[in-house]
C-alpha positions as CSV (number, residue, x, y, z in Angstrom):
1,M,0.0,0.0,0.0
2,C,1.1,3.6,-0.5
3,P,2.6,5.4,2.5
4,M,-0.6,7.5,3.1
5,R,-2.7,4.4,3.2
6,L,-5.3,6.1,0.8
7,V,-8.6,4.3,0.3
8,L,-8.1,3.7,-3.4
9,L,-10.1,0.6,-3.9
10,L,-10.5,0.6,-7.6
11,I,-12.9,-2.2,-8.6
12,L,-13.8,-3.0,-12.1
13,T,-16.3,-5.6,-13.3
14,I,-14.3,-7.3,-16.1
15,G,-16.1,-10.6,-16.2
16,G,-14.0,-12.0,-13.3
17,A,-10.9,-12.6,-15.5
18,E,-7.6,-10.8,-15.5
19,I,-7.1,-8.7,-18.7
20,A,-3.6,-8.1,-19.9
21,G,-2.2,-4.6,-20.3
22,G,-3.4,-2.7,-23.3
23,S,-7.1,-3.5,-22.7
24,S,-9.7,-0.8,-22.9
25,D,-10.1,-0.9,-19.1
26,E,-6.4,-0.3,-18.6
27,G,-6.6,2.6,-21.1
28,A,-9.4,4.1,-19.1
29,L,-7.5,3.9,-15.9
30,L,-4.4,5.5,-17.5
31,A,-6.6,8.3,-18.9
32,F,-8.1,8.8,-15.5
33,K,-4.7,9.1,-14.0
34,A,-3.6,11.5,-16.7
35,G,-6.7,13.7,-16.3
36,I,-6.4,14.4,-12.6
37,S,-3.9,16.2,-10.4
38,D,-2.7,14.3,-7.3
39,E,-1.3,17.0,-5.1
40,G,0.5,15.6,-2.1
41,T,-0.3,12.0,-3.0
42,S,1.9,11.3,-6.0
43,S,2.8,7.9,-4.8
44,A,-0.9,6.8,-4.6
45,L,-1.1,6.0,-8.4
46,A,2.6,5.4,-9.0
47,S,2.0,1.7,-9.8
48,W,-0.4,2.7,-12.6
49,N,1.7,2.1,-15.7
50,S,1.8,-0.2,-18.7
51,S,4.7,-2.2,-17.5
52,T,2.5,-4.5,-15.4
53,S,-1.0,-5.9,-15.7
54,F,-3.5,-3.3,-14.5
55,C,-5.0,-5.9,-12.1
56,R,-1.7,-5.7,-10.2
57,W,-2.0,-1.9,-9.8
58,E,-2.4,-0.3,-6.4
59,G,-6.0,-0.5,-5.4
60,V,-7.3,-2.4,-8.4
61,S,-9.7,-5.2,-7.6
62,L,-13.3,-5.8,-8.7
63,T,-16.6,-3.7,-9.0
64,N,-16.0,-0.3,-7.3
65,L,-13.9,2.9,-7.8
66,L,-13.4,4.5,-4.4
67,L,-11.2,7.6,-4.3
68,A,-12.9,9.6,-1.6
69,Y,-11.1,11.8,1.0
70,N,-8.0,12.5,-1.1
71,Q,-6.5,15.6,-2.7
72,L,-7.3,14.7,-6.2
73,G,-8.2,17.5,-8.6
74,G,-8.7,18.4,-12.3
75,H,-11.5,17.3,-14.5
76,I,-13.1,13.9,-14.3
77,P,-12.1,12.2,-17.6
78,M,-14.7,11.4,-20.1
79,E,-13.1,7.9,-20.6
80,L,-14.3,6.9,-17.2
81,G,-17.8,6.4,-18.5
82,N,-16.9,5.4,-22.0
83,K,-14.7,2.4,-21.2
84,L,-15.5,1.3,-17.6
85,T,-19.1,0.6,-18.5
86,Q,-19.6,-2.1,-15.9
87,L,-18.7,0.0,-12.9
88,Q,-21.1,-0.3,-10.0
89,K,-19.9,2.1,-7.4
90,L,-18.1,5.4,-8.0
91,H,-17.1,7.4,-4.8
92,L,-15.3,10.6,-5.4
93,R,-16.4,12.8,-2.4
94,N,-14.1,15.2,-0.6
95,N,-11.6,15.9,-3.4
96,S,-11.0,19.0,-5.5
97,F,-12.5,17.9,-8.9
98,T,-13.5,20.7,-11.1
99,G,-15.3,21.1,-14.4
100,E,-18.5,19.4,-15.5
101,I,-19.8,16.0,-14.6
102,P,-19.0,13.8,-17.7
103,A,-22.0,13.0,-19.7
104,S,-20.4,9.6,-20.4
105,L,-21.3,8.5,-16.8
106,A,-24.7,7.8,-18.4
107,N,-23.0,4.7,-20.0
108,L,-22.4,3.1,-16.6
109,S,-25.4,0.8,-17.0
110,S,-24.7,-1.2,-13.8
111,L,-24.1,1.9,-11.6
112,Q,-25.7,1.6,-8.1
113,Y,-23.8,4.2,-6.1
114,L,-22.6,7.6,-7.2
115,H,-21.1,10.1,-4.7
116,M,-19.5,13.2,-6.1
117,G,-20.2,15.5,-3.1
118,Y,-17.8,18.1,-1.6
119,N,-16.0,18.9,-4.8
120,Q,-16.0,22.0,-7.1
121,L,-18.0,20.6,-10.0
122,E,-19.9,23.0,-12.2
123,G,-22.5,23.0,-14.9
124,L,-25.4,20.7,-15.4
125,I,-26.3,17.4,-13.9
126,P,-26.3,15.0,-16.9
127,A,-29.9,14.0,-17.7
128,G,-28.7,10.6,-18.8
129,L,-28.1,9.6,-15.2
130,G,-31.8,9.2,-15.0
131,N,-31.6,6.0,-17.1
132,K,-29.9,4.0,-14.4
133,P,-32.6,1.7,-12.9
134,A,-30.2,0.1,-10.5
135,L,-29.0,3.4,-8.9
136,R,-29.7,3.5,-5.2
137,Y,-27.5,6.3,-3.9
138,L,-27.0,9.6,-5.7
139,N,-25.1,12.5,-4.0
140,F,-24.0,15.8,-5.5
141,H,-23.9,17.7,-2.2
142,D,-21.8,20.9,-1.9
143,N,-20.6,21.6,-5.4
144,R,-21.2,24.5,-7.8
145,L,-23.8,22.8,-10.0
146,S,-26.5,24.9,-11.7
147,G,-29.3,24.9,-14.1
148,R,-32.5,22.8,-14.0
149,F,-32.6,19.7,-11.9
150,P,-33.1,16.9,-14.5
151,T,-36.6,15.6,-14.5
152,S,-35.3,12.2,-15.5
153,L,-33.8,11.8,-12.0
154,W,-37.3,11.6,-10.6
155,N,-37.6,8.2,-12.4
156,L,-34.9,6.5,-10.4
157,S,-37.3,4.4,-8.4
158,A,-34.6,2.4,-6.6
159,L,-33.1,5.5,-4.8
160,T,-32.7,5.4,-1.1
161,V,-30.7,8.6,-0.9
162,L,-31.0,11.7,-3.1
163,A,-28.8,14.6,-2.1
164,A,-28.1,17.7,-4.2
165,S,-27.8,20.3,-1.5
166,R,-25.6,23.4,-1.5
167,N,-25.7,24.0,-5.3
168,K,-27.5,26.5,-7.5
169,L,-30.1,24.1,-8.9
170,Q,-33.5,25.2,-10.0
171,G,-36.8,23.3,-10.5
172,S,-39.7,22.0,-8.5
173,I,-40.7,18.8,-6.8
174,P,-43.2,16.9,-9.0
175,A,-46.7,16.5,-7.6
176,N,-46.6,12.7,-7.9
177,I,-43.3,12.2,-6.2
178,G,-44.9,10.0,-3.6
179,D,-45.3,7.3,-6.3
180,K,-41.6,7.5,-7.3
181,F,-39.3,6.4,-4.5
182,P,-40.8,3.6,-2.3
183,D,-37.5,3.1,-0.5
184,M,-36.3,6.7,-0.1
185,Q,-34.7,7.4,3.3
186,Q,-32.9,10.7,2.9
187,F,-34.1,13.5,0.6
188,A,-31.9,16.6,0.5
189,L,-32.3,19.7,-1.7
190,E,-31.5,22.4,0.7
191,E,-29.6,25.6,-0.2
192,N,-30.7,25.7,-3.9
193,M,-33.3,27.7,-5.8
194,F,-36.2,25.3,-5.9
195,T,-39.6,26.9,-6.1
196,G,-43.3,25.9,-6.0
197,V,-45.2,24.1,-3.2
198,I,-44.2,21.1,-1.2
199,P,-46.4,18.3,-2.7
200,S,-48.5,16.4,-0.2
201,S,-47.6,13.2,-1.9
202,L,-44.0,13.7,-0.8
203,F,-45.1,12.3,2.6
204,N,-46.2,9.1,1.0
205,L,-42.5,8.1,1.1
206,S,-43.0,6.0,4.2
207,S,-39.3,5.1,4.6
208,L,-38.2,8.7,4.7
209,T,-36.2,9.6,7.9
210,N,-34.4,12.9,6.9
211,L,-35.9,15.6,4.8
212,Y,-33.9,18.7,4.0
213,L,-35.7,21.4,2.0
214,S,-34.3,24.5,3.8
215,S,-32.9,27.7,2.1
216,N,-35.0,27.4,-1.1
217,R,-38.0,29.4,-2.4
218,F,-40.8,27.0,-1.5
219,T,-44.2,28.6,-1.0
220,G,-47.6,27.7,0.3
221,F,-48.6,25.6,3.3
222,V,-46.8,22.6,4.8
223,P,-49.0,19.6,3.9
224,P,-50.7,18.0,6.9
225,T,-49.8,14.7,5.3
226,V,-46.3,15.0,6.9
227,G,-47.6,13.0,9.8
228,R,-47.6,9.9,7.6
229,L,-43.8,9.7,8.0
230,Q,-43.7,7.7,11.2
231,S,-40.0,7.1,10.8
232,L,-39.2,10.8,10.4
233,V,-36.2,11.9,12.4
234,L,-35.3,15.3,10.9
235,L,-37.4,17.9,9.2
236,D,-35.6,21.1,8.0
237,L,-37.8,23.7,6.3
238,Y,-36.1,26.9,7.4
239,T,-35.5,29.9,5.1
240,N,-38.3,29.5,2.6
241,Q,-41.6,31.3,2.1
242,L,-43.9,28.8,3.7
243,E,-47.1,30.1,5.3
244,A,-49.6,29.6,8.1
245,N,-52.0,31.9,9.8
246,D,-54.9,31.7,12.3
247,R,-57.2,30.4,9.6
248,K,-55.2,27.8,7.8
249,G,-51.7,26.3,7.6
250,W,-50.9,25.1,11.1
251,E,-52.5,21.7,10.7
252,F,-49.1,20.1,10.0
253,V,-48.1,20.6,13.6
254,A,-50.8,18.3,14.9
255,S,-50.0,15.8,12.3
256,L,-46.3,15.7,13.4
257,T,-47.4,14.2,16.7
258,N,-47.6,10.9,14.8
259,C,-43.9,11.1,14.1
260,S,-42.7,9.3,17.2
261,Q,-39.0,9.4,16.3
262,L,-38.7,13.1,15.5
263,Q,-35.5,14.7,16.8
264,Q,-35.2,18.0,14.9
265,L,-37.8,20.4,13.6
266,D,-36.7,23.7,12.0
267,I,-39.3,26.0,10.5
268,S,-37.5,29.2,11.2
269,E,-37.3,32.1,8.8
270,N,-40.5,31.6,6.9
271,L,-43.8,33.5,6.7
272,F,-45.6,31.7,9.6
273,R,-47.9,34.0,11.5
274,G,-50.6,33.8,14.1
275,Q,-51.0,31.6,17.2
276,L,-48.7,28.6,17.6
277,P,-51.0,25.6,18.1
278,S,-50.9,24.0,21.5
279,S,-50.4,20.7,19.8
280,I,-46.7,21.7,19.5
281,A,-46.4,20.4,23.1
282,N,-47.6,17.0,22.0
283,L,-44.7,16.3,19.7
284,S,-42.5,13.3,20.5
285,T,-40.4,13.5,23.7
286,T,-37.5,12.4,21.4
287,L,-37.5,16.0,20.0
288,Q,-34.1,17.5,20.7
289,T,-34.1,20.8,18.7
290,L,-37.0,23.1,17.9
291,Y,-36.4,26.2,15.9
292,L,-39.3,28.6,15.4
293,G,-37.5,31.9,15.2
294,N,-37.7,34.7,12.6
295,N,-41.5,34.2,12.1
296,N,-44.4,36.5,13.0
297,I,-45.8,34.0,15.5
298,T,-48.0,35.7,18.0
299,G,-49.8,34.9,21.3
300,R,-48.4,32.9,24.2
301,I,-45.9,30.2,24.3
302,P,-48.1,27.0,24.8
303,E,-48.2,26.3,28.6
304,D,-47.4,22.7,28.2
305,I,-44.2,23.2,26.2
306,G,-42.4,21.6,29.1
307,N,-43.8,18.2,27.9
308,L,-41.0,18.1,25.4
309,I,-38.6,16.7,27.9
310,G,-36.0,15.7,25.3
311,L,-35.4,19.3,24.2
312,E,-31.8,20.5,24.2
313,T,-32.3,23.6,22.0
314,L,-35.4,25.9,21.9
315,S,-35.1,28.9,19.6
316,L,-38.0,31.5,19.7
317,G,-36.0,34.6,18.9
318,F,-37.3,37.3,16.4
319,T,-40.9,36.3,16.9
320,S,-44.0,38.2,18.4
321,F,-44.6,35.8,21.3
322,S,-46.2,37.7,24.2
323,G,-47.4,36.9,27.7
324,E,-45.3,35.2,30.4
325,L,-42.8,32.5,30.0
326,P,-44.5,29.2,30.9
327,T,-43.4,27.8,34.2
328,S,-43.3,24.3,32.6
329,I,-40.1,25.2,30.9
330,G,-38.5,24.3,34.2
331,R,-39.2,20.7,33.4
332,L,-36.8,20.8,30.4
333,A,-33.9,19.3,32.3
334,N,-31.9,18.6,29.1
335,L,-32.2,22.1,27.8
336,G,-28.8,23.5,26.8
337,E,-29.8,26.5,24.7
338,I,-32.8,28.7,24.8
339,G,-33.3,31.8,22.6
340,L,-35.9,34.4,23.7
341,Y,-34.3,37.5,22.2
342,N,-36.3,40.1,20.2
343,T,-39.8,38.9,21.2
344,S,-42.8,40.6,22.8
345,L,-43.0,38.4,25.9
346,S,-44.8,40.0,28.9
347,G,-45.5,43.6,28.3
348,L,-45.7,45.5,25.0
349,I,-43.2,48.3,24.7
350,P,-41.5,49.6,21.5
351,S,-39.8,46.8,19.6
352,S,-36.6,48.8,19.3
353,V,-36.0,48.2,23.1
354,G,-35.8,44.4,22.5
355,N,-37.3,41.8,24.7
356,Q,-40.3,42.6,26.9
357,L,-40.1,40.2,29.8
358,S,-40.9,41.6,33.2
359,G,-41.5,40.4,36.7
360,Q,-39.1,38.1,38.5
361,I,-36.9,35.5,36.8
362,P,-38.6,32.1,37.4
363,K,-36.7,30.0,39.9
364,S,-37.6,27.0,37.9
365,I,-34.9,27.9,35.3
366,G,-32.5,26.5,37.9
367,N,-33.9,23.0,37.1
368,C,-32.2,23.1,33.7
369,E,-28.9,21.9,35.1
370,V,-27.2,21.3,31.7
371,L,-28.1,24.8,30.4
372,E,-25.1,26.3,28.6
373,I,-26.5,29.6,27.3
374,L,-29.1,31.9,28.8
375,L,-29.8,35.2,27.1
376,L,-32.4,37.4,29.0
377,D,-30.9,40.8,28.2
378,K,-32.9,44.0,27.3
379,N,-36.0,43.1,29.5
380,S,-37.6,44.5,32.5
381,F,-36.8,41.8,35.1
382,E,-36.9,43.0,38.7
383,G,-35.9,41.5,42.0
384,V,-32.9,39.3,42.7
385,I,-31.1,36.8,40.6
386,P,-32.6,33.4,41.7
387,Q,-30.4,31.4,44.0
388,S,-31.4,28.4,42.0
389,F,-29.0,29.6,39.3
390,T,-26.3,27.9,41.4
391,N,-27.7,24.6,40.0
392,L,-26.7,25.6,36.4
393,K,-23.4,23.7,36.5
394,G,-22.9,23.8,32.7
395,L,-23.7,27.5,32.2
396,G,-21.2,29.1,29.9
397,I,-22.9,32.3,28.8
398,L,-25.3,34.3,30.9
399,N,-26.6,37.7,29.7
400,L,-28.8,39.7,32.0
401,T,-27.8,43.2,30.8
402,M,-30.3,46.1,30.7
403,N,-32.8,44.8,33.3
404,K,-33.8,46.1,36.7
405,L,-32.2,43.5,38.9
406,S,-31.1,44.2,42.4
407,G,-29.5,42.4,45.3
408,R,-26.5,40.2,45.3
409,I,-25.1,37.8,42.7
410,P,-25.6,34.2,43.8
411,D,-22.5,32.8,45.5
412,T,-21.8,30.1,42.9
413,I,-21.8,32.7,40.1
414,E,-19.7,35.1,42.2
415,D,-17.1,32.3,42.6
416,K,-16.7,32.2,38.9
417,T,-16.2,36.0,38.5
418,A,-13.4,38.4,39.1
419,K,-14.0,41.2,36.5
420,V,-17.2,43.1,35.7
421,G,-18.0,45.7,33.0
422,D,-19.8,48.9,33.9
423,F,-23.1,48.0,32.3
424,G,-25.8,49.5,34.5
425,I,-25.7,47.0,37.4
426,S,-24.8,49.4,40.2
427,R,-27.6,48.2,42.4
428,I,-26.0,44.7,42.4
429,L,-22.4,45.7,43.1
430,P,-21.1,47.5,46.2
431,K,-19.9,51.1,45.8
432,S,-16.2,50.2,46.1
433,A,-16.6,47.8,43.2
434,I,-18.4,50.4,41.1
435,E,-15.6,52.9,41.7
436,T,-13.0,50.3,40.6
437,L,-14.9,49.6,37.5
438,Q,-15.2,53.3,36.6
439,N,-11.5,53.8,37.0
440,P,-10.0,53.7,33.5
441,N,-6.6,52.7,34.9
442,S,-8.0,49.7,36.7
443,T,-7.2,46.2,35.2
444,A,-10.8,45.3,36.2
445,S,-12.3,48.0,34.0
446,M,-14.0,46.9,30.8
447,R,-16.3,49.5,29.3
448,G,-18.7,49.0,26.4
449,S,-22.0,47.4,25.5
450,I,-21.1,43.9,26.6
451,G,-19.7,42.9,30.0
452,Y,-17.4,40.0,30.8
453,I,-16.6,38.4,34.1
454,A,-13.9,35.8,34.5
455,P,-11.2,34.8,36.9
456,G,-7.7,36.1,36.2
457,S,-6.5,38.6,33.6
458,V,-8.3,39.3,30.3
459,T,-6.5,37.2,27.7
460,S,-6.3,37.6,24.0
461,T,-8.4,34.5,23.6
462,I,-11.2,35.9,25.7
463,E,-11.0,39.2,23.8
464,Q,-11.3,37.4,20.5
465,C,-14.3,35.5,21.8
466,L,-16.0,38.7,22.9
467,A,-15.3,40.3,19.5
468,S,-16.8,37.3,17.8
469,V,-19.9,37.4,19.9
470,I,-20.3,41.2,19.2
471,K,-19.9,40.6,15.5
472,L,-22.4,37.7,15.6
473,S,-24.9,39.8,17.6
474,I,-24.7,42.5,14.9
475,S,-25.2,40.0,12.1
476,C,-28.3,38.6,13.9
477,S,-29.9,41.9,14.8
478,K,-30.1,43.8,11.5
479,Q,-33.3,45.6,10.7
480,Q,-34.3,43.6,7.7
481,A,-34.7,39.8,8.1
482,K,-33.0,39.1,4.8
483,E,-29.9,40.8,6.0
484,R,-29.6,38.8,9.2
485,M,-27.4,35.7,9.5
486,V,-29.2,32.4,8.9
487,L,-30.1,31.0,12.3
488,A,-28.5,27.7,11.7
489,D,-25.2,29.5,10.8
490,A,-25.5,31.6,13.9
491,V,-26.0,28.6,16.1
492,S,-23.0,26.9,14.5
493,E,-20.9,30.0,15.0
494,M,-22.0,30.2,18.7
495,H,-21.0,26.6,19.2
496,T,-17.5,27.4,17.8
497,I,-17.1,30.4,20.0
498,R,-18.3,28.5,23.0
499,D,-15.9,25.6,22.4
500,V,-12.9,28.0,22.1
501,Y,-14.1,29.8,25.2
502,L,-14.8,26.9,27.4
503,R,-11.4,25.5,26.7
504,S,-10.0,28.5,28.6
505,R,-11.9,27.1,31.7
506,M,-13.7,30.4,32.3
507,V,-17.3,31.4,32.4
508,N,-18.7,34.3,30.3
509,I,-21.3,36.2,32.2
510,H,-23.1,39.3,31.1
511,L,-24.8,41.2,33.9
């Protein structure tokens, strides 16, 4: 094997017999080698030459060509499809291939598996690939493909996975798609330019577990037939133009209660408006992430939301929820992240002020022992910080700025703090501490719109994390929804900042 132990299983169906050098199969392999760049892995294909039988070449066996996770580049040679016509599996993901997908791949009559994801391929998807009745796995994820999605691909009835995400593809999902793919398990078209409605027949694909349709231009209502997918694990519909209102459109929520294995539901950044159905609290207790933000959802958060005991992430930011925070949230013991920013919860004052929560912070929040991030800034909370916060052992970020809190900081939180910014919390801190903070020569002084508390001196790592949080906050708070960072990207960025930060063994607290 080559020194880098590359997975170069090159398998060719050649009738089971060894073919001497000079065969068409050998020529196809030599053409493939000549047509690609092999940066950093020049020894991987060193044995591919005409001096020995190609069946003795590195990685050559029978039936499959597996070259994933390498540094191969250049164009995929046309000869691959013209001469290796019995190839069954072609796996080229995570390389640097460029150019168009060869139309000659349509000649691979025995093809069952095709993965070309995570490359830099451009142009159209060859329509001829739709003439492969044995094809079960088709993946073009994360390339630069464009143009109309070939209608011929909707005829590949044996498919279990269809992934064309993160391209610039156009088209619509056919109305009769439910009759097309009886064994489909993963259907992924997110981050493209698909339009039209989501067909109700899509949810006739009873084997479907993962459905990714986010970041497209789908319109209309979410079909209530979605509840037929009893094996559904993930439903991503964020950043589309899907609708619901108090008269029609929310029926799909009740139907999702039939999906007993559901773990992730994301309908953020759409055109949903009106009251959120109370049936949301009847979703499966297997649900781990629920994203509802960036919609004009009004009314109260359903009182029984605490029934979703499996929730780890609950995102309700940039909505018009009003009323009080349900006390049942305290039952969400697995909750690690909760977003309540830019809502109208409890008390209607100008939206430019931000959140509208008032009263005392519920003591029941202290039951969420694995909570990592709690953002309650820009509200009208009064009274003391609950002593139950001492139970929040995993808390990494706490933002209580711009409230009306008084009293002392709970002991456990105090133990984690040594520096505080001057951010309107004079009623919590003693006078001596305030004077220190207001002293520009003090090493404890950090002035600005965001405060930081941590033991020891302020390191460059912490400053970088703060700068990243500020930048992220600006990106998520722009006036126009279309200018704001996509929620999923913001969450991913927060996770990255958190990981860097927690490695410093400090706690970031905004008071």
